[in-house]
C-alpha positions in Angstrom: 0.0 0.0 0.0 2.8 2.4 0.8 4.5 1.7 -2.5 1.2 2.5 -4.3 0.9 5.8 -2.5 4.4 6.8 -3.3 3.8 6.0 -6.9 0.7 8.1 -7.1 0.2 11.9 -6.7 -0.5 13.2 -3.3 -4.2 13.7 -3.8 -4.9 10.2 -5.1 -2.5 8.7 -2.5 -4.4 10.4 0.3 -7.7 9.1 -1.0 -6.3 5.6 -1.2 -4.8 5.9 2.3 -8.2 6.8 3.8 -10.2 4.2 1.9 -10.9 1.9 4.9 -12.0 4.9 6.9 -14.3 6.1 4.1 -15.8 2.7 3.8 -16.6 2.5 7.5 -18.2 6.0 7.4 -20.1 5.1 4.3 -21.6 2.0 5.9 -22.5 4.1 9.0 -24.2 6.8 6.9 -26.1 4.0 5.0 -27.5 2.7 8.3 -28.4 6.2 9.5 -30.0 6.8 6.1 -32.2 3.7 6.5 -33.2 4.7 10.0 -34.1 8.3 9.1 -36.0 7.0 6.0 -38.0 4.4 8.0 -38.9 7.0 10.6 -39.9 9.5 8.0 -42.2 7.0 6.3 -43.8 6.1 9.7 -44.4 9.7 10.6 -46.0 10.3 7.2 -48.7 7.7 8.0 -49.5 8.9 11.5 -52.8 11.0 11.3 -53.0 14.4 12.9 -56.4 15.0 14.6 -57.9 18.0 16.3 -61.4 16.8 17.3 -62.7 14.2 19.7 -65.2 13.0 17.2 -62.2 12.2 14.8 -60.5 10.2 17.6 -63.6 8.1 18.2 -63.4 6.9 14.6 -59.8 5.6 15.1 -59.2 2.0 16.2 -58.1 1.4 19.8 -54.3 1.3 20.1 -53.5 3.2 17.0 -50.8 5.9 17.2 -52.0 9.4 16.4 -50.9 13.0 16.6 -53.3 15.1 18.6 -53.2 18.8 18.4 -55.1 20.9 21.0 -54.8 23.2 23.9 -53.3 22.3 27.4 -56.3 22.7 29.6 -56.1 25.3 32.4 -57.4 22.7 34.8 -54.3 20.6 34.4 -52.9 20.0 37.9 -49.5 21.4 38.8 -47.5 18.3 40.0 -45.6 20.3 42.6 -48.6 21.8 44.4 -51.6 19.7 43.2 -53.4 22.9 42.4 -54.3 24.7 39.1 -51.0 25.4 37.3 -50.1 29.0 36.4 -46.5 28.3 35.3 -44.7 25.6 33.2 -46.2 22.2 33.9 -44.2 20.4 31.1 -40.5 21.4 30.8 -36.9 20.4 30.3 -34.4 21.9 32.8 -31.0 23.0 31.5 -28.1 25.1 32.8 -28.4 28.8 32.2 -26.6 30.2 29.2 -22.9 30.5 29.7 -22.8 28.1 32.7 -20.9 24.9 32.6 -22.4 21.6 33.8 -21.1 20.6 37.2 -19.9 17.1 38.0 -22.8 14.6 38.4 -25.3 17.4 37.9 -28.8 16.3 36.7 -31.4 18.2 34.8 -34.9 16.7 35.0 -37.4 16.4 32.3 -40.9 17.0 33.8 -43.7 15.5 31.7 -46.8 14.7 34.0 -50.3 13.6 33.0 -52.4 16.5 31.9 -55.7 17.3 30.2 -55.9 18.4 26.6 -58.8 20.5 25.7 -60.3 20.0 22.2 -63.2 22.0 20.7 -65.6 19.2 21.3 -64.3 17.7 24.6 -61.3 17.0 26.8 -58.8 14.1 26.5 -56.6 12.8 29.3 -52.9 12.7 28.2 -50.9 9.9 29.9 -47.2 10.0 29.2 -45.1 6.9 28.7 -43.4 5.5 31.8 -41.2 3.1 29.9 -40.1 4.9 26.7 -38.0 8.1 26.3 -40.1 11.3 26.2 -39.2 14.1 24.0 -40.0 17.9 24.4 -39.2 20.1 21.4 -40.2 23.5 20.0 -40.9 24.8 23.5 -42.9 28.0 23.7 -41.6 29.5 26.9 -38.3 29.9 28.8 -38.2 30.6 32.5 -34.9 31.3 34.3 -34.4 30.3 37.9 -31.0 31.2 39.3 -28.3 29.4 37.3 -30.9 27.1 35.6 -33.5 27.6 33.0 -36.7 25.8 32.1 -38.1 25.5 28.6 -41.5 24.1 28.0 -45.3 24.7 28.0 -47.9 26.1 30.3 -51.7 25.9 30.4 -53.4 27.5 27.4 -50.6 26.5 25.0 -51.5 24.8 21.7 -49.4 21.8 21.4 -49.0 18.5 19.4 -48.6 15.2 21.1 -48.1 11.7 19.9 -49.5 8.6 21.6 -51.9 5.7 21.4 -55.7 6.3 21.4 -57.6 4.4 24.1 -61.4 4.9 23.9 -63.7 4.6 26.9 -65.9 6.6 29.2 -62.9 8.9 29.8 -61.0 9.4 26.5 -57.4 8.9 27.0 -54.2 9.1 24.9 -51.8 6.7 26.5 -48.0 5.9 26.1 -47.4 9.5 24.9 -43.8 9.9 23.9 -43.5 13.4 22.5 -44.9 16.9 22.8 -44.1 19.9 20.5 -45.2 23.4 19.9 -45.3 22.8 16.2 -47.8 21.0 14.0 -47.3 17.9 11.9 -46.5 19.9 8.8 -43.6 21.7 10.5 -42.4 18.5 12.1 -42.5 16.7 8.7 -40.6 19.6 7.2 -37.8 19.1 9.7 -37.7 15.4 9.2 -37.5 15.9 5.4 -34.6 18.4 5.9 -32.8 15.9 8.1 -33.5 13.1 5.6 -31.9 15.2 2.7 -28.8 16.0 4.8 -28.2 12.4 5.7 -28.8 11.5 2.0 -26.2 14.1 0.8 -23.6 12.8 3.4 -24.2 9.2 2.3 -23.9 10.0 -1.4 -20.7 12.0 -0.8 -19.1 9.3 1.2 -20.3 6.7 -1.4 -18.6 8.6 -4.2 -15.4 9.0 -2.3 -15.3 5.4 -1.4 -15.9 4.4 -5.1 -13.2 6.9 -6.2 -10.7 5.4 -3.8 -11.4 1.8 -5.0 -11.0 2.9 -8.6 -7.7 4.7 -7.9 -6.4 1.6 -6.0 -7.2 -0.6 -9.0 -5.5 1.8 -11.4 -2.4 1.9 -9.2 -2.3 -1.9 -8.9 -2.4 -2.2 -12.7 0.1 0.5 -13.2 2.5 -1.1 -10.8 2.3 -4.5 -12.5 2.9 -3.1 -16.0 5.8 -0.8 -15.2 9.4 -2.1 -14.6 10.7 -1.5 -11.2 13.4 1.0 -12.2 12.0 4.1 -10.5 15.0 5.9 -9.3 17.2 2.8 -9.3 19.7 1.3 -11.8 18.5 -1.9 -13.4 20.7 -4.8 -12.5 22.6 -6.6 -15.3 24.5 -9.8 -14.8 28.3 -9.4 -15.0 29.8 -11.3 -17.9 33.5 -12.2 -18.3 35.4 -12.6 -21.5 38.3 -15.0 -21.8 41.3 -13.6 -23.6 43.3 -16.3 -25.4 47.0 -16.5 -24.4 49.8 -16.8 -26.8 51.3 -20.3 -27.1 55.0 -20.6 -26.4 57.3 -20.7 -29.4 
């Protein structure tokens, strides 16, 4: 490999040298592309609903996106009274402050009531899966920490499984966002394009490195190995006849 790199120009040699790394990154980007694509396709099929009558037409257990308003009667988990501040939030260090050793920042996502134009729905967050808060609408600073999240009256989109009954419930809710499905899908599509560009770029570089390697292998086999060195010739001796005595 080192001989091939020496015999090629510095650009081609560098690409050949990094060929194993390029192949590894290309395979990783291919896996990421497949995951993003599958999630994008799944999110495309999830319906976004805004009415209780629409929910009642959905089979039990189906995953839906529900867009509505956080009800003002949602309880504050810290006081068990009507909430006036953030009830769903992610805590983070204040801007410019470093995270201290073993410091934890909680994500608070309690059960709440979502008010729809034709009735309320109880929202029950998942207790076993990761919960995601994004596109928060408010930021509250408390000392050297800040909280970003939602308060009663905010219009949000949640994702969970529909559970019909005397008390309509959306169970196993894993995400809440201040944006609607259209804006979320636009973000997913942008991420999908970026991963696609990275994958295609790494694929082209990997293919180029393989082509250059093949070219250098063929060139090495066809050229005599006289680069900078004298070609060796066997030494021959010639016998000079001696004169015979008179």
